[in-house]
N, C-alpha and C positions, 0 to 999 in steps of 0.2 A: 131728680133723685128722691124728692119727698113722696113720690107715688109708688115707690117700691116698698115691700115689707121690711121691717127693721133689719133682719139678718142680711138682706140684699143691699140696704143702704150702707151698712158698715163695709161691705166688700167693695161697693161702688167708690166710697171715700178712699179706700186703700189703693185700688187700681187706679183712680183718677190722679192721686198724688204721685204715684210712680210714673204715670204717663207724662204728667206735667214736668217732672224732673228731667226726663229724657224723650221729648216729643218725636225725635227722629226715629225712635224704635216703636212708637205707638200706632196701633191699628184700631180705629173706631169701629164699633159694631152696635146694632140695635138690640136692646133687650137686657134683661137682668143677667148678672154673672151666672154662668152655668147654662146659658141658652145655646141652641144649635149654632148661632152665629158666633159665640164665644168659642165654641169647638172648632168652627171653620177658621177663625183667626189664628188659633193655636196650631191647626193642622196645616195651614198655609205657610205660617212662619213661626216655628216652634219657639224661637228666642224673642218673639215680639212682646210688647207690653199692651195687653188688650185693654181698650178704653171703652167701658160700657156707656151707652147713650140711650135716652128714654125713647127716642123716635128716630126714623130714618133721616129726617131733616136735621136733627141734632148731630148724627153721625157724619153727615155730609158737611155740616157747618164746622165741625171740629177740624176737618182737613182743610177747608177753605180759610179758617182762622189760623192754621199752623199748630193747633193743639195736638194734631195727629198727623203722621206722615202720610197714612193711607187710611182708607175705609174699606170694609169688606161687607157687601150688601147682597142679600139674596135676590135673585131676579126671576127664577122660575123653579117649579117643583115638578117632578115626573108624574105625580098623581093629580095636582091641583092646578097645573098651569103656571101662568105669570103671577108674580107677586104684585098685589094692588099698588097702584100709584108709581111704580118704578119707571113706567114709560113717560110719566110726567116729571118726576123728580130728577132722572138722569140728565136730560137736555138742559133743564134749568139750573143744575148744580155748577156748571162751569168746570167740571172736573172730567178727566179723561179715564177711560177704561184702560188699564195696563196689564191686566192679567185675569184669570178665571180659576175657580176652584170648585170641585164636586165634593159634596159631603153626603155620605150614606146617612139616613135618618133612622135611628133606632130609639124606641121608647121603653123606659123602665118604670115599673110600678114601685114606689117608694113611700115610706112612712117613718114616723119618729122612732118606732120600735118594731119588733118582728111580729106584733099582733096582727090578725087579719083586719082588713079594711072593707067597709060597706059603701064608701063614697070616695071619689077622687076628684081633685081639681086639675084642670089643664086647659090649654088652648083648644078651642073648638075643633081645629083641624087634627090635632093630636088625639083627641078623644074619638073623632070619626075614624081615624086610621087604626084605633084599637078596639073598635065597637065589638067585634066578635069575642075577643077575650073577655072584655068587661061584662057582656051579656051572659057568657058561659059561667062567669063566677059571680053573677048577681051583684055586681058593683055599680052603683049609680053614678054616672058622669055629671060633673058640675063644671060649666064653662067659666074659664078665667081669662085675664088678658094675655097672659103668656105662660109657657111651660115652666121656665126657671122662676118666674115670679110666684107661680103656684107652689113650687117646692119650697121657696122661701116663706111663703105664707103658712104652709103646713108645719114648717120647722119652728115658726114664731108661736103659732097657737098650740100645737101638740095635742090636738083633740083626739081622744080615742076613736078608732074607726075611720079616720079621715086621712087619706093619702094623697099623692100627687102622681101624675104621669109626666115624666121629664127625662132629659138626657142624664146618662150616668154622672156626668161632671157635676150637675146640680146636687145629687145625692152626696158627693164628696165634699162640695163646698159648704153644704148646710148641715152636714152631720146626720143625714137620714139613712135608714136601712133600705136596701133594695130587696123587696119581696119577690119580685119576678122580673127576668130579663127579656129584652127584645119581645115585647108583647104586641108588636104592631101586626096587623093582619098581612101586609104586604112587605116582605123582606127586601125588596129591590127598590124601595122608596129612595129617591135621590133629589137633592136640591143644588142647583147651580148658583154659585156666588160670583159676582164680578168685584174686582179690586180697583178701587178709584184713587187717583192722585192728582195733584194740582197741575203737574207737567206731564206731557206725553212721554212715553218711554218707547224708543224704537226697538221692536221685537227682533229676536234672532231669526233672520230670514232663512237660515238653513233648516229650520223646523217648521212644521205646518203652522200657518197663522190664520186667525180669524179677524174679521172686521165687523163691527157693529155700527149701524147707522139707522137714522130715521128719515122719512120723507113723507111729503104730502102730495097726492096726485092731483092733477087738474080735474075739475069737475065736468068732464066730457065723456062721452061713451068710449068704452074699451081703453080708458086711460091706464089702468093697471096692467092690462095685457101689453100695451105698447111699452110701458115702462120696464117691464120684466124681460122684454125681448132681447135686450143687450146682454143679459147674463146667460141666456140660452145659446145665442149665436156665438159668444166668446168662450164658452165652455167654463163658466165660472159657477161653481156649486153654491147654491143658496140653501143653507140648512135650517133656516127659520124665517117665516114671514107671518106677522100678526097685525091685524088692523085694530084701531081704537079711535074713539071719537073724543074730540076736545070741544068743550062747550056744549050748548044745547041746541045748536042749529041743525045738526044731523046733515049738513050740506057738504061737509069736507071731511075726508078720511085720511087719517094719518097712519103710517105703517112703521113698524119695527122690524129690522132684518138683520140677519147674521149671514156673512158669506165666507167661503174659504179663500184666503189670499189677502192682499192689502194694497192700498194705493201705491203706486210705483211699479206694480206688476203690469205689463202692457195689456193683458186680457182684462184685468180689473179696471184699469183706467179707461179702456173703451167702453166697458159696460157702464161704469159710473157716468161717463160723458153722455151716453144715450139716455140713461136714467134722468139726468138733469134736464135734458131736452124735453122730456114728457112730464115733469113734475114742477110744482111751484118752488120747492126748496129741497135740499138734501143736507143732513147734518151728520158728519162722521162723529161718533162717540169714542172710537178707539180701535187700534189694532193691537193684537196680542197673541202670544204662543198658545196654541191649543193645549188645554189640560188633558183632554181625551180626544182620541181621534174621531173624526166625523165620517170620513170616507172609508168604507169597509174594503179590505183587500179582495 
């Protein structure tokens, strides 16, 4: 909490107290109040009590300790790909993925008053996503730890000519004026969030379901090809497959995957059985109802 600017620390104290009083309604998120993750929590569950946490680890720990019923964590962005460290944090968390949520990302130019700005603070990705607008208006970008924190800093300092690029919620929370709306270069930017809980939740099987899992292939030729064969032969649609390295040996590759369907479906069970035969281990992170359809009609 002490790492946030003062206006954000005040809100963190208020939101944390409300969540502590009713933890069964609390959803932990990473970032200062007004961040996109804050918006995601409210969009996913409008009557929740958002609990701001300084890091992803803090948000996960809040759920593990029972200070929040759930956590909402960004896992991938349509422009920038996977969110760093999520592939390591999710399996180590001991939590299950019970849902997903998609948030359109929009950036607003804000300042303490309606005067023009010559410099703006924001997260480096947000600044990069607004580079055309900033260049056209001769506004100098300055990297900051996060978008909402940048808005809180601008509100605290109130320096002439200094603004922030952040979600509209941040302007509302910190009393800033929005000088220009939706200044992002790409208006179809989207972030996918996963919702984590201590206990698995059986999804409604009458709706399209996703399953997320991790696995490590054996260090032999064509290991991945053989491991994937069961999904093709059983007609299971794999919507995502990403590789990543753990440690510094570069000798073992782990994979993150999303498939349509869930354990208990005969085709999925057969595919997973074949996967296990060709891998060192498989870890299911959760099955949940699709927030957006993957298979096009």
